[in-house]
N, C-alpha and C positions, 0 to 999 in steps of 0.2 A: 708851346702843349705840340703833341704829336698829332699827324691826320688821324682820324678814326679810318678803317678800311671800307669802303666803300659798302654801303648793304646791297647793292646789284653782285659785287660778290662775297659778301659774309651770307646772305640767307641761301642760295644753293648749296655750298660748304659745309653749312650746318644741318641743313637738309640732308645731303648724303652722308654725314656723320651718322644722324637720327635714323636712317633707312638701313645703313650698315650693320649697326649695334643693336637695333632690332632683330636683325636675324640672329646677330650673336646671342642675343637674346633667349633665342628658343635652340640654338645651338650649342652653346655652353652647359647649361644646368640639365636637357631635356636630352639629348644622343645618348647620352651613355645609360639611365634609365629605360632606353630604348631597346640598345643593345641587350641589355640586361634581361628585359621583358621579352626579347626573342632565343633565349636561352644562351647567350656569348657567356661563357665562364670571366670571372676578373681577372686572370690570366690574356686570355684572348680579346677581352674590352682594352685593357693597356696597352697590347701589340697593335689592334687595331688603329689606335689614335697614335701610338707611336710612329708605323709607317705613314699614316698619314701627316706627320708633323715633319717627317724627313723629309718629304717631297717638297714643304716648303722650304726648303733650302736650296734646292733646284729653283723651285717656280719664283721666291721672291727675285732672286739674280735676274734670273731669263727676265722676268716684268720688268723690272731696274732697268738693266740692259736696253731692252728696247726704249724704254722711255728718254734715256739720255740721248742715246743713238740717234732717235727720230728728232730729241728736241722737241716735242709734243708729247706732254706728259696726260693731258684728259682725253685723247682718245686713245692711248693706252690703257688708262683707266674704264673705260666703257669697253673696253675689248675684255679686260678680267671680269668685269661686274657678270657681262653676258654669258661667257666662257663657262663662271661657274653658276651659274642658275642653270644651264644646260645639263652642265656635269651629274649637279644634282639628283637628275632625274635615275643615273644609275646607282646613285645609293637606295633612294626609295624601292626600288625592284631588284636587288641583289640580293640570294637567297643560298646563305649559307655563309661558313666562314672566308674564302676565297675569293665569291663574287664581291662579298664586302669589303675586304681589304682592295681589292681592285677598283670599287668606288669609290671609297674615299682618299684613295690616292687620286685618282685623276679628277674629284670634287677639288683637294688641295692644288694641286698643280694649275688647275682654271683660276681659284678662286683667290690664291695669294697674290694678285699685283693690287689687290683693293687697297686694304689698309695703310700699306706704305708709299703705298701711291700719294693717297688723298693726303698723308703728313707732307708729303714731298710738293704737292702740288698747293697745301693750305700754306704751308711755310715760303714757298718761291711769291705767293701774291701777298703776304706779309711783308715782305723785301726789306729784311731784319726786326720786323718787331714783333719778335717771338713771343713777348709776352701775353699776346694776343690769342695767343693758341688755345689755350683753356677756356676761355669764353664761346669758342667755338666747338669746340672738342666737348665740350659739356656735354651738345647736344646727344651727342652721339648715345652718353651714358641715359640721358631723359629716353631714348629710343630704348636700349635696354632694361629701363626700369619696367616701363612700360610692358613691352613682351615677357618681360619672367615672369612679373605676377601674372599680367594678363594670360601668360601661357600657361602657368600653374591653375589656375582657374579653368581652363577650356579643357585641358587634358584631364583635369580631377574628371570631370561629365564623357567625354570623349573616348579617354583612353591613352594610353603609349601609342597605342598604333596610328594615331591622328599625328603624330610629331614630323613625320616626312613631308605631310600635306602642307602644315603651318610653316613650316621651311621655304616652299617650293615658292608660295604663295610672298613669305616677303622677299625671296630672291628677287622676284618679277618686278617689286616694287624699288627696290634699289638700284635694277637695271634701268627706270625711270628716271629715278632720280642721279645718274649721274648722267641724264643726258641734258642737264642744265646747267652742268660745271663750263664756266669758261678757262679756255687759254691762257695763263698767265703772260703779262708782255715780254716780247723777248729782252734780254740782259743785252749790256752794252757789250761787243765782242770782249774787253780787255779786262771785266770786270771784276774777272776771278783770279786771285792770287795765291789760294791755296794750293799745298804740295799738289802732286800727282795722286791716283791712287795707291799705287804699289809704294811710292814713297811715305800717304798716310799711314799705311798696314804696318808700316817698321814701326812707325812713332809707340814709345811705350803707353801713353794714355790712351791712345786707340785701341791697341790691343788689350788693356786693363779694363775700359768700359763695354769693350764685345765679352770676355771672358765673363765678367762680373754680371753683362745682361741677360748670358748664357745660365748663371747660376742661379740668379733671380727666376730665371722661366723655370727651369729645373724644379725650382723647389716649389711652384704652383703645382707641378704636377699629380699629385694626392688630390688638391683642391680642383682641377677643371675633369679629370677624370673618374675620382669617386665620392666628390663631396655630395651629389643628391644622394648617392646611391645610402653615402655614411647616415645623413639625417633621414632616410625612409630606412633603415635598420635600427636607428635610434627612435623609431615608431611617430617620425612626421607626417603627415600627409604633403600630398603633392601640392597644393595649397600656400602651405607653409613653406615648402622648399623655396616656392620661387620667389615667397618674402622675402625668406634671409638671402638669396640672392640680391634680390632690390635692396635691400639695405647698404648693404657694400657700395651697391651701386651709386645710392642716394648720396652716402658717405663721399662717394667721386666726384659727383656734379657740385657738391660745396665745394671741396678743394679745388676743381677749375674754376669755380669764379671768381676762389680766392687768389688763385695763382699768381695773377699778376702783381699782389701787394707783397705774399708769401715770398717770389722769386728775386724781387728788390732787396727782401732783408736778409734774406739765408743764404740764397746765392743756389748752382747749380748743384757743386760739389757735396755741399752738408744735405740736399734736400734729396742726392742721390743716396749717400751713406745712412741718413735718418732711415731713408726706405728700407734699406736691406734688414738694417737692425730689426727693424719692426716688425719687416717680414718674419724674423725668425721667431718673434716673440707671439703673430698672430699663428703660427704654425703649432707651435707648445701650448698655446689656450685653444686648439681645436682640437689637439688630439688628446689633450692631460685633462680636458676638464669641457667635453663634449655634451655632457649627459645634461649641465644645466644651459637654459637660454637663454640666460643675461650673457654667458659667456659666450655662445654663438654670436649672441647679437653685436659684444664688443669684439671680437674677432673679426666678425666681417665690417665693421665699421674701419677697422683698418686699411680696410683694401683701397682707402681714399688713400693711403701713404703707399701702400705693395702692388697697387699697380698705377693709379692714378699718378700720382709726384712722380714717380721713379719715369715711369714713360714719359711723363710731358717733359720733365727735366732731360733726358736718355735721347730724344728725338732733336732737340735743341744743339744740345751740346754734339754729335752725330752730325746736322745741318753745316755747324760753323766748322768743324772737323775737315768734312770732304768736299766742301764748298759749292759753289752753286750749278758747276758742269758736272760733278757728280754725287751730288746731291740724291739722286732716284738710287742711286746704287749703293751708296752709303746709306742708305736708309732700308733697302736692302738685305746689305750686310748686315746692320743690325737686326733686321726684321728673321734674316734666314737665321743666323749664329744664334740669337736669343731666343727667339719663338720657335724655330726651328730644331738645331741641335739640343738647345738646355729642353726644350719643349719635350721633344721626343725620350729624351733622356729621364727626365722627371716622369712621363707618362709608364715608358717601362718599367721603371724605377720603381714605381706606386704601385704598379701591377704585379710585379713582381712579390714587393713588400707585402701587400694585402694578400696572397695566397699562402705567404709564408708562416710560421708559428707566431712570428711577432704582432702580423696581422697589421690591420688601420693603425696601432698606437708605433711600429716601424714605420710606416711612410711617413707618418708625421713627422716624427723626432726626424727622419732622415731630412725631411723638407726646410726643418729649421736649420741642420747643419748646412744645408747649402746654401741659405740666404746668409748666414755668417759668414761661412768662407767666402760668398760674393762680394763682402763690404768691404775683409779683409785686402782681398785683391786690388780691390776698387780706392782703398786707402794707399796701400805701397805703389800705384800709377798716375795717380790724378794727383799731385802735391796740393798741398792747400797755399792760396793765392796768398801774396806779402801784401803786409797794409801799408 
């Protein structure tokens, strides 16, 4: 029987995920409606979020390099959390397109050493017991549900103008939670036998995984940028918007709780491919049947696969492919190319599609195509294991 992770390590890691994604629970659903309430057009909103996402490419790799070079990840994590909390003040006081663009880019540069560094720290503490990542990470999903649902209720009463105040308060809590995370025990000097960073990036499986991850995140562009606005156009109140976001993350929580058994049964490759194909189906349902609440609920339940299952499998595969000494840079590459390049292309494409003659339908159909293409790329690059 495998030794359980000591509660002294597990509790602060779970607590940090809860606060980190608690902040995301306000940013993801309500930042776009806040920008729209400030008079920004769909094209401008798509451009603003694409630019901030591009900044992740630089930020994630710089934070990852700093953590690997220093060989101390916890202080880098705390520094990124504190810098992000301070940088969001620039977003809160921005007035006009260019000042908002500056604010969101500065925030992205500061903030994007948190999520992938938390993943690298957690997997370092787990020491190869990656199947336990899900039960720890699910607390991030719980934090997201609480703030997404509670944020909808609060903003319905306070108005969209209160959004930056809620975000700043939650970012301050993230900084406090980061202070409790311990540094992993140092690894033996000769423990890493994986290829160097350059050699890893020449492997077809690595390239395929990174490209597929970028396509997966690109497919989420209309969802992260316009889903809340889309629901408003369909006549849903802010509290229902928060509830629908929460449905997706509740499904994700169930997935994370079942992840150890699920991974043991289906394996990483099957989980990644199934997630990509289910993402294609999710965006088709959202775009073609969005008038029906039941269809929207079904599409949101699929978030368990399109984010939860895919991300959990991808971070474990990245950790194995890049090895302990390059884990932070490997997770940073996954984050910057997937959430950075893919997210930026998806956000910009969603904004352009939303403003075109095809409107929302064109954006959702484009998202489905991106996810299906990612599945094809990954299937070719990641061969099925021999039995």
